[in-house]
C-alpha positions in Angstrom: 192.0 -79.4 -39.4 189.3 -80.9 -41.4 186.7 -81.3 -38.5 187.9 -77.8 -37.0 186.1 -76.9 -40.3 183.4 -78.5 -41.1 182.6 -77.8 -37.4 182.7 -73.9 -37.4 180.8 -74.4 -40.9 178.1 -76.1 -39.1 178.1 -73.4 -36.1 177.9 -70.6 -38.7 175.3 -71.8 -40.2 173.6 -72.4 -36.3 174.4 -68.4 -36.0 172.6 -68.3 -39.5 169.7 -69.2 -39.0 169.9 -68.5 -35.2 170.1 -65.5 -36.5 167.4 -65.1 -38.8 165.0 -66.5 -35.4 166.1 -63.6 -33.9 165.4 -61.2 -36.7 162.0 -62.6 -36.8 161.4 -62.1 -33.3 162.5 -58.7 -33.7 160.1 -58.4 -36.4 157.3 -59.7 -34.1 158.3 -57.4 -31.1 160.8 -59.4 -29.4 163.6 -57.3 -27.7 167.0 -58.9 -27.7 169.6 -56.9 -28.5 172.8 -59.6 -30.0 174.3 -62.6 -29.1 177.7 -63.1 -29.1 179.0 -66.4 -29.1 182.7 -66.7 -28.3 184.3 -69.8 -29.8 188.0 -70.4 -28.9 190.6 -71.1 -32.0 193.7 -73.4 -31.9 191.6 -76.2 -32.6 190.2 -76.7 -29.0 186.5 -76.5 -27.3 185.3 -74.9 -24.9 182.2 -74.3 -23.6 181.1 -70.6 -24.9 181.3 -68.4 -21.6 179.1 -67.2 -19.4 175.9 -64.5 -20.4 176.9 -61.1 -20.4 175.3 -60.1 -16.9 173.0 -58.0 -19.3 171.3 -61.2 -20.9 171.6 -63.6 -17.5 167.6 -62.4 -17.1 166.6 -63.6 -21.0 164.6 -66.4 -20.8 165.2 -68.7 -23.4 164.1 -68.4 -26.8 160.5 -69.5 -27.6 160.4 -72.2 -30.6 160.4 -70.1 -33.9 157.3 -69.9 -35.3 157.4 -71.4 -37.8 159.3 -68.6 -41.0 157.3 -66.5 -43.2 158.1 -67.7 -47.2 161.1 -67.4 -47.6 162.6 -63.4 -48.6 165.7 -63.4 -50.3 168.6 -63.8 -47.7 170.2 -61.0 -46.0 173.8 -60.6 -46.6 175.9 -62.4 -44.2 175.9 -61.1 -41.3 179.8 -59.4 -40.6 182.1 -61.6 -38.2 181.8 -60.3 -34.7 185.5 -58.9 -33.9 187.3 -61.6 -32.1 187.6 -61.4 -27.4 190.7 -62.5 -26.1 192.1 -64.7 -25.5 191.1 -66.3 -22.9 193.2 -67.3 -19.9 195.3 -71.6 -20.3 193.0 -73.7 -19.4 194.2 -77.1 -17.6 194.0 -79.9 -20.5 191.9 -80.7 -21.6 189.5 -83.1 -20.8 188.7 -86.2 -23.4 186.6 -84.1 -26.4 182.7 -85.0 -25.0 181.2 -84.9 -28.8 179.4 -82.2 -30.5 176.6 -80.4 -29.4 173.6 -82.0 -31.2 173.3 -79.6 -34.2 169.9 -77.7 -33.8 166.2 -79.3 -34.3 165.1 -77.7 -38.1 162.7 -75.5 -37.6 159.4 -77.2 -38.2 157.6 -76.4 -41.5 155.5 -73.6 -41.2 151.7 -73.9 -39.8 149.8 -74.8 -42.4 147.5 -71.0 -43.2 144.1 -71.6 -42.7 141.8 -71.9 -46.0 140.4 -68.8 -47.3 136.6 -68.6 -45.9 134.5 -70.3 -47.9 132.9 -67.7 -50.7 130.0 -66.4 -49.3 127.0 -69.1 -50.1 124.5 -67.7 -52.3 121.2 -67.3 -50.8 119.0 -69.8 -50.8 116.6 -69.9 -53.7 113.4 -69.6 -53.5 111.7 -72.8 -54.5 110.1 -73.1 -57.5 106.3 -72.7 -56.7 104.1 -76.0 -57.2 103.2 -76.8 -60.3 99.7 -77.3 -60.0 98.1 -80.4 -59.3 97.1 -81.9 -62.4 93.6 -80.9 -63.3 91.1 -83.6 -61.3 89.5 -85.7 -63.7 86.6 -84.6 -64.8 83.5 -86.2 -62.7 81.4 -88.9 -63.7 78.7 -87.9 -65.3 75.3 -88.6 -63.6 73.1 -91.9 -64.4 71.1 -91.1 -66.3 68.0 -89.8 -64.1 65.9 -92.3 -63.4 62.3 -91.9 -65.2 59.4 -90.4 -63.3 57.5 -92.2 -61.7 54.3 -93.2 -64.0 52.0 -91.0 -63.4 49.0 -92.0 -60.6 46.1 -93.4 -62.6 43.6 -90.6 -63.2 41.3 -90.3 -61.2 38.0 -91.7 -62.2 35.3 -89.7 -63.6 32.3 -89.7 -61.6 28.8 -89.7 -63.3 26.5 -86.6 -62.3 24.7 -88.6 -60.4 27.5 -90.2 -57.9 28.5 -86.2 -57.7 25.2 -85.2 -55.9 25.0 -88.8 -53.6 28.6 -88.1 -52.0 27.0 -84.2 -51.6 23.8 -86.3 -50.4 25.7 -88.4 -47.7 27.8 -85.2 -46.2 24.5 -83.0 -45.7 22.5 -86.4 -44.3 25.3 -86.6 -41.2 24.2 -82.7 -40.4 20.4 -83.5 -39.6 19.5 -84.8 -36.1 18.7 -88.9 -36.1 15.4 -87.3 -33.3 12.0 -86.3 -33.9 13.1 -83.0 -34.1 16.1 -83.2 -36.5 13.8 -85.2 -39.3 10.0 -85.4 -38.0 9.2 -87.1 -40.6 12.5 -89.7 -41.1 12.9 -88.8 -44.9 16.8 -89.6 -44.3 15.8 -92.9 -43.5 15.2 -93.4 -47.2 18.4 -92.0 -48.2 20.6 -95.5 -48.9 21.5 -97.2 -51.6 23.8 -95.5 -55.1 20.9 -93.9 -56.5 19.8 -90.5 -55.0 17.2 -90.1 -57.2 15.3 -92.6 -55.2 15.6 -90.9 -52.3 13.2 -88.6 -50.4 13.3 -85.3 -51.1 15.1 -85.0 -54.4 14.7 -84.9 -58.1 16.6 -86.2 -61.2 16.1 -85.2 -65.0 18.4 -86.0 -67.6 21.1 -82.6 -67.9 20.7 -80.9 -70.8 25.1 -80.7 -71.9 25.8 -84.1 -70.5 23.4 -86.0 -71.7 23.2 -88.0 -68.4 21.0 -88.5 -65.3 21.6 -86.2 -62.9 19.9 -84.4 -59.2 17.3 -81.5 -61.3 15.3 -80.6 -58.0 15.1 -80.9 -54.0 12.3 -80.5 -52.3 12.2 -80.5 -48.9 9.0 -78.1 -48.6 7.6 -78.5 -45.0 9.9 -81.5 -43.3 11.2 -79.3 -40.9 14.6 -80.2 -41.2 17.1 -79.3 -38.4 20.4 -79.8 -37.3 22.0 -82.2 -34.9 21.5 -81.8 -30.5 25.1 -80.8 -30.0 25.8 -79.9 -25.8 22.5 -79.5 -25.5 21.7 -77.2 -28.0 20.9 -77.2 -32.1 24.2 -77.0 -34.1 22.6 -75.1 -37.0 22.1 -76.3 -40.6 23.4 -74.6 -42.9 23.0 -74.2 -46.5 26.4 -74.0 -48.2 28.4 -77.5 -48.6 24.7 -78.6 -49.9 22.5 -76.0 -52.7 25.7 -75.1 -54.3 27.2 -78.0 -54.4 24.4 -79.2 -56.8 25.3 -78.6 -60.2 22.9 -79.7 -61.6 20.6 -78.1 -59.6 17.1 -76.8 -61.0 14.8 -75.7 -58.4 15.5 -75.8 -53.9 12.2 -75.8 -52.0 13.0 -75.7 -48.6 10.6 -73.7 -47.0 9.4 -74.6 -43.3 12.8 -75.9 -42.5 15.2 -74.7 -39.9 18.5 -74.1 -42.4 20.3 -71.0 -40.9 23.2 -68.6 -41.6 23.3 -67.1 -45.4 22.1 -68.5 -48.7 26.1 -69.6 -50.4 27.6 -67.3 -53.2 28.5 -70.3 -55.3 25.0 -70.2 -55.9 25.4 -68.3 -58.7 27.6 -71.1 -60.5 24.5 -73.0 -60.9 23.7 -72.7 -64.4 20.1 -74.5 -64.8 18.8 -72.3 -61.3 15.7 -71.4 -61.7 13.4 -71.2 -58.4 14.1 -70.4 -55.0 12.1 -70.3 -52.1 13.7 -70.2 -48.2 11.1 -68.9 -46.6 9.9 -69.8 -42.9 13.4 -70.1 -42.2 16.2 -69.1 -40.1 18.1 -67.6 -41.9 19.7 -64.2 -41.3 22.0 -61.0 -42.4 21.8 -58.4 -44.8 20.1 -58.6 -48.2 21.6 -61.7 -49.9 23.5 -60.5 -52.4 24.3 -63.5 -53.9 20.9 -64.2 -55.8 21.3 -61.0 -57.0 24.2 -63.4 -59.7 22.0 -66.1 -60.1 20.4 -64.5 -63.7 18.4 -67.6 -64.7 15.6 -67.0 -61.5 12.1 -66.7 -61.9 11.2 -67.6 -58.5 12.2 -65.9 -54.8 10.5 -66.0 -52.3 12.6 -65.2 -48.9 9.4 -64.7 -46.6 9.2 -65.2 -43.3 13.2 -65.2 -42.2 15.4 -62.4 -40.7 16.7 -61.1 -43.5 17.9 -57.2 -42.5 18.7 -53.4 -44.1 18.1 -52.0 -47.5 16.1 -54.3 -50.2 19.4 -54.0 -53.0 17.9 -52.0 -56.3 19.3 -54.5 -58.2 17.1 -57.1 -57.5 13.9 -55.6 -59.1 15.9 -56.6 -62.4 15.8 -59.4 -62.2 14.0 -61.8 -64.6 11.7 -63.5 -61.6 7.7 -63.3 -61.8 7.9 -64.0 -58.0 9.4 -61.2 -55.9 8.8 -62.5 -52.0 10.4 -59.8 -49.9 7.5 -59.8 -46.9 7.9 -60.8 -43.1 12.0 -59.2 -42.9 12.8 -57.1 -40.6 14.1 -54.4 -43.5 14.3 -51.2 -43.4 14.5 -47.5 -45.2 12.9 -46.8 -48.9 11.3 -49.2 -50.8 14.3 -48.3 -54.2 12.7 -46.3 -57.7 13.5 -48.8 -59.6 10.8 -51.1 -58.3 9.0 -49.8 -61.2 10.9 -51.8 -63.4 10.7 -55.4 -62.3 9.1 -57.6 -64.4 7.7 -60.0 -62.0 3.5 -60.0 -61.1 3.5 -60.8 -58.2 5.7 -58.2 -55.3 5.3 -58.5 -51.9 6.6 -55.7 -49.3 4.6 -57.1 -46.4 4.8 -56.7 -42.5 8.7 -54.8 -42.4 10.0 -51.6 -41.3 10.1 -50.2 -45.1 9.4 -45.9 -44.9 8.9 -42.8 -46.7 7.0 -42.7 -49.9 5.2 -45.6 -52.7 8.2 -45.1 -55.5 6.5 -43.2 -58.4 8.0 -45.7 -60.6 5.2 -48.1 -60.1 3.6 -46.7 -62.6 6.0 -48.1 -65.0 4.8 -51.8 -63.7 1.2 -51.3 -65.0 2.5 -53.9 -68.5 3.2 -57.4 -65.9 3.0 -56.4 -62.6 -0.9 -58.7 -61.3 -0.3 -58.0 -57.2 1.8 -56.0 -54.9 1.6 -55.4 -50.7 2.3 -53.3 -48.8 1.0 -54.1 -45.4 2.8 -53.1 -42.0 5.1 -50.7 -43.0 5.8 -47.3 -42.0 5.4 -45.8 -45.1 3.4 -42.9 -46.3 1.4 -41.4 -49.1 -2.0 -42.3 -50.3 -4.4 -44.5 -52.0 -4.5 -42.4 -54.8 -1.2 -42.3 -56.0 -1.1 -46.6 -56.1 -4.4 -45.5 -58.5 -3.5 -43.2 -61.0 -0.4 -45.0 -61.4 -2.0 -48.3 -62.5 -6.2 -48.0 -63.1 -4.7 -47.3 -66.8 -4.5 -51.0 -66.7 -7.2 -52.9 -69.8 -8.6 -56.0 -69.1 -7.2 -56.8 -65.9 -7.8 -56.9 -62.5 -4.8 -55.7 -59.6 -4.9 -56.0 -56.7 -3.0 -53.1 -54.3 -3.0 -54.0 -51.2 -2.1 -51.2 -48.5 -2.2 -51.6 -45.5 -4.3 -50.8 -42.1 -4.2 -48.5 -39.7 -0.8 -47.4 -38.9 -0.2 -46.5 -42.4 -0.9 -42.9 -42.8 -3.1 -41.9 -45.5 -4.1 -45.9 -45.9 -8.0 -46.9 -45.6 -7.9 -51.1 -43.7 -9.6 -52.1 -46.8 -7.9 -53.7 -49.8 -8.6 -52.2 -53.0 -9.6 -54.6 -55.8 -9.6 -52.2 -59.1 -10.5 -53.8 -62.4 -10.1 -51.8 -65.2 -12.6 -53.7 -67.9 
């Protein structure tokens, strides 16, 4: 009897668990209507009746899922109504062992872990710390001392300066008989130009030393070198204007060409310039107007052209020779301001009257030549202007045939 009670209790427990599982299945949506188990009494065990037809097609229930956390147990179900007693069965065979108790329900699967909290957005990396300041560059090495200045050029003596200029000019002169007919350049050797033919030396006042003071090439007929069958020009520039202590330059009857160099005015002791009978050309040489110390200016027998500048009559010269060129236009009225003793305008192409201002020159003028020009007027003008000069003679050569109103013979007035 005790065994039956124990078995019945286990069956009830199984039914309770099955009922719970079926209820769980109902919650999950499985449609099952009932489960009926018939258990015989009288202490004997018989196999349960076959399931009613409505349950025949029911598949066996799947293994129960893990129940949710236990809720308060429901009230126990009311016991099923007793089924009618089965017909008497043949004597039971030896009792079979009781059916194994159903396996204990498998533990519920672990609930999925909660999703990890959203990771915070990645923090932007902090700005890189500035690199440590680079160490200051090393101080540059102290500058090397400047190279020593070259020694000053030796100060040339006044003679040495002139020697360089002469040697340079010598290279321009032809070595043939037409370039140097008297062969004066053969004497231009050594280091003392004072011994060269054609040069004169003297003590220059401001340096108190010997210097080249004068050039005398009168009548030497010097000419340039031959080049390609032609004679090269022989210029004055680079020679006359580069002799800083020059006092006089006499070079008539040579073959100098071109014009008078501009730097002639810088010659501080320059008093006499004779360039007559050369091959100079161009307009009136204004360069001579700046040579304030000139007392002698001879430009005869060249090819200067154009008008004569009025300022030439304000030079403090004793002699002014302009004859035998190609000067044109009228003689400037400034003629009367000239302090010159001798004036020559002969053999040019001057035109117009003799300036009335010539009377103002009566105190200094000894002789004036107007021969062979295209002057107009008469002898009386020259006579009346100059006869008032006492105790002196005056020669006024007005012209020959071709000068209107002028006689053919020179006229000499003697006012004594």
